[in-house]
Every structure is written in C-alpha cells, then in structure tokens.
N, C-alpha and C positions, 0 to 999 in steps of 0.2 A: 393301705400300704401293707405288703406282706411282712410276716414276722421276720425280724432280723436274726440271722443265724450264721453258721460258718460258711454257708454258700452265698451269702449276700455280697453282691458286687458294689464297690464303692465309687461314688462320684462326688463332686463338690465344687465349690467356688472359692478361689483365693483372691484376696485383695485387702484393702484397708481404707475405709471400713466395709464390712460385709454383713454386719449384724442385722440390718434391716433390708437385705436383699430379698426380692420377690422370686428369684430364680429357684430356690428350694421348693417353694409351693408349686411352681409351674412344672418342674421336672419330676418331683415325687408324684404329682397327680398323673403325669403321663406314664410313668413306670407302673403305678398301681392299676391304671385303667387297662393295661395290657398284661397284667399278671406277672410282671417282671420282678424278680427278687433283687431289687436294686435300691439303693438309698443315696440321696444327694444332700450334702451337708455344707453349711457355710463355715469357712475357715479363715479367720483374720490372720494375715501374714505381714510381717515386717521384713524378715530375711528370706529373700526369694531363693537363694541357694539352698538353704535348709529345707524350705518348703518343697522344692523340686525333688530333693533327696528323699523326703518323707513320702511323697506321692509314689515314688518308685518302690521304696522299701515296704510300704504298707499295702502294696498291691492295688492301688487305685486303677480304675479302668478309663477314667476320663475326668476332666475338670474344666470349669469356666475360669477365665482370668479377667478381673476387672481392675479399675484404677487402684493404685498407680503402677501396676506391674505389667501392663500389656506389652511394653517394649523390653522391660527388664528380664522377662523370662526367656527371650530369644537365645541368648548365649548358652542356655542350659538344655536346649532341644537337640535331638538327634536328627530330626528332619523338619523342614519348614515348607509348607505348601507355597507354591509359586506366587499366588495372589497375596498371601500374608507377607511374603518376602517383599513384594512390591509396595504394599501399604506400610510395612515396617512396624506392624503391631499384630499381636496375637490375642484372641479372646477365647480360644478353644484348644484344649489339649486332648489328644487321643493316646492312650498308653496300651501297648500290645507287646507280645513276646515274639522274638525272631526264632529261627530254627534251632538256635543254640541256647534258647531260654533266656536271653538277655532282654531287659525291658527297653523298648524303643518308645520315645516320646516324640510325637509329631504335633506341630502347631498349625492352627488354621485361624482365619478371620471370617466370622459370619456376620459381623455388624453391617457390612455393605449389602449383603444379601437380605438381611432383615429390613433395612430401609427400603430397598427396591421392592421387596415383596409386600411391605405394608402399603406402599403407594399403589402397587398393582392391584391389591385387594380392594382398594378404594376406587378402582377404575380410573386412575390418574395416569395419562399417557406421558411418557418421558422423552421418547425419541423425537428429536427435532425441536423440543421445547426449551425455553430459557428458564433455568432454575437458579434462584438465589439461595445460597447457604450462608447463614449467619454463624460465625464461630471459626476458630482456628486450631482447636485441640484435636485429640485423637478421633473423636466422634466425627468431627467435620471432615477429617482426612479420609476416613472410611466411607462416609456418606458421599463425599465428593467423588471419590474413586468409582463408587457404584453408579453414580449418575452419569459419569462420562462413559462407563461401560455400556450403559443403557442408551447412549446416543444423545444425551441431553447437552445443551450448551450451558456450561456452568459459570456462575459468577459468585465470587466469595466476597462477603462483607464481614467486618469485625469491629468491635469496640476499640481494639488496639491495632492501629494500621500496620505496624511493623510485622507482627506475627501473621496478620491476614495476608499481607503481601508475600511473605515467605511461603505460606501454604499455596497461594495462587501460582507462584513460580513453580512449586513442586508439581502441581496439577496442570500446569501450562494453561491456565485460564485467566480470566479477567478478575481484577480486584476493584471494588468500589467502596468509598467511604460510606458509613451509615447515613451521614447527613446528605449524601447525594442520591439516595434511593428514590427520592421524589422525581428525579429526572429519568429514571430507568424504566423501561418496559419489559416485563417478564411474566411468565405463566404460573410459576410455583415458588413459594417461599418456605424454607425449612429452617427452623431454629435448632441448632445443636449446642447452644450454650445452656447454662443453668438459670438464666433469667426467667423468673416466674415460678421457680421451684419453691416448695414449702421450706421455710415459713414466710418467704417474701413473695406471696402470691399476687401482689399488686403489680409486680414487675412485668414489663413488656419490652421486647428488644427493639421494636420500631414503633413509631407513632401509629395509633389505630387508624388514622385517616388515610394511611397509605395502603392498608390491606385490600381495599377495593381494586387495586391494580392487579391483584393476582386472582387466578381462578381457583387455586387450591393452596392450603397452608397446612404444614405439618410441624409438630412440636415433639421433640424426643423426650421432653420432661413428662413424667407420668405421675408425679405427686405435686399438685393435684392432677387428676385425670383430665379435667377440662381446665387448662390454664387460661389466664386472661387473654393471651394471644389467640387461642382457639375460640374463646367466647366472642371476642371482638371480630374475629374472622367470620364466624357464623353470621353475626349481625351485618357484616359487609357483603354477605351472600356467597362466601367462599365455601367450597368443600373442605372438610378438615380431616386430619389424621392425627390421632392421639399417640402419645409416647408408648403406651402399652402395646400398640401394634408392632412397633419396631422390636421391642423386647420379646414379644411373642414369636415373631418370625425368625429372629436370629436364634432364639432358643429351639425352634422347630428344626432349623438346619443343624444345630448342635446335636439334637436327638438323632437325626439321620446319620451323622458322622459316627456317633457312638454305637448305634444299633443296626445300621443298614436298612432301617425301616422308615416309612413315612410317619411323621409325628401326628398324634391325635390333637390337632390344632384346637378344636372346639373345647376339649377337656382342659387344655392348657390355658386357654383364654378365660374360661370360667374360674379356674383356680387362681389366676392372677387378679381377676375382679373381686373374688371373695377375699383374697389376702389384702387387697386395698381397702375393702370395706371394714375388715377387722382392724386394720391399722388406723383408719379414721376413727373407729369407735373407741379404740384404746386411747387415742389422743384426746378425745372428748372426755373420757372418764378421768384421765390424768389431770385435765384442767379443772374438773369438778372437785377432785380430791384435794388439789392444791388450794 
C-alpha cells in the first residue's frame, strides 16, 4: 500500500457491522497492485444521513454499502443507476464533482453482476436453465434479477412463505415451498440466506439428499469458505461455487466503476483468501487463549 499522504484518495465501506468485512483487504490489494495512492477503510454507520454528509465533506471518491443500508442510502443520492433503481438497492457509491464543483453521488448495484460473473467463471450456463434461489432478502432480490437478465427460469424458495411469495411476485417468477423441492426439476441451486454461516456451520438450507437433483450449487456464504451445503453438493457430484466468488466479482465491478479500469481479479482473490486464512487463525488463537 502506498504511503498515505495529502494526495491519498479515500474509499470505504459503510454498514453495521463492518468490522470483519473482507472488502478492505480486497480493494486495498487491488489499489496497491496498480500503484494507486488510494485507501479503503471500514466505517461502521448507524446514521445514514450523517454518513452521506461525511462522505461528501471529507472528499471520498467512492464507497461500498452493505447491510442494513442498501435501501436507506437511496434518498441521499443525486443520481441512481437505472438497474439499481429497478432492484431498489444500492451497494456502490461513486462520488465526483460537476462543472460547478459540487459533489455528485451516484448509486449502483453490482451484487447481481457479481453473482452472474461468479457462475460464468465456473462455466455454469444460465440461459434457458431453471434456477432455484433460496432466500427473500436483498441478496436474493439482486441475484434473482441477474438470473432473469441472463435468461434463466427463476424459482424462489424460502423458509418464510409470505416473504418468498412477495419476492416472487416482484420478480414475476414461481415460488415453491422448501418442503416441495423434492418434486421440482431444476438445474442450479443458489443459497442467498445465512444458513451455514459461522458459527452455525452445521446448518444446511435443504436436505442433502435433494442436491443430486442439481448440476450446480452456489452458496453466497463465505465464512466458512466451504459450507456444509457446498460440501454435500460436491459429494452429490455437483459443480460448486463458493461465496467468495460473488464477493470478488461484485468487487471487481466496483473497482471498474471507481477507476474506469479492469480489476486485477487474481490479486483480489488472493487477498480475500489470505484474509480468510488470517481470520480463521485468529479464531483458533482466541479459542486457545480462552
């Protein structure tokens, strides 16, 4: 990382919590690899209005937005990318100056691009394929949108039927109860819920016996990197895509928006993997100390 000085350009991530975000490792590695005098910092935020004022006042050039603020930031933007407007959520901010020197904040959503790119990198065809997405939150909304854009036939499933049905209506697609998945024929399964995330790593969103129905399985959870869902899917003979892949590719699109340049994807992936290894080592050390 270059020495921080008066010419350093500021980037960061706002949300709550953000202390354990892997995005700083990914973006700082990308900036450093290209010799850019930029720094990316995590910023825990409760008050979105004050945070947006702070980004403007402190001269930030860009920021990531994570839960729970992806929808709350929208009223504070000057411009909204049409796709982010359709999805109704923003995860990327670009700050620039207009011809009068005013700071303009534009919002984007790169989550859907990240999911599609992660699947494409694994050579998983989407066009004309039936894809089941588990979940009904913001991630499911963005992932579902991207799948439809790619020409997939989307099916939503969720632990809570009401919210799942609401998302399915918004996406104009089919909803199916989790208990009825045994009767469904589909090509790809994607988990967008937190089931299986640390510390509850034994969790799995669907019975392992159903995984053989799919040719490919993706999990957006990346802690642990290989969730029980992915482990069982491999045993069932499925191709798998881990959660780090979506984080990586949505981050690569953020980098392109901020810099106008192609992201150093391999550098970013290596930084993410190293950050995960350090996180795991710290967790083990903490357990030993206690």
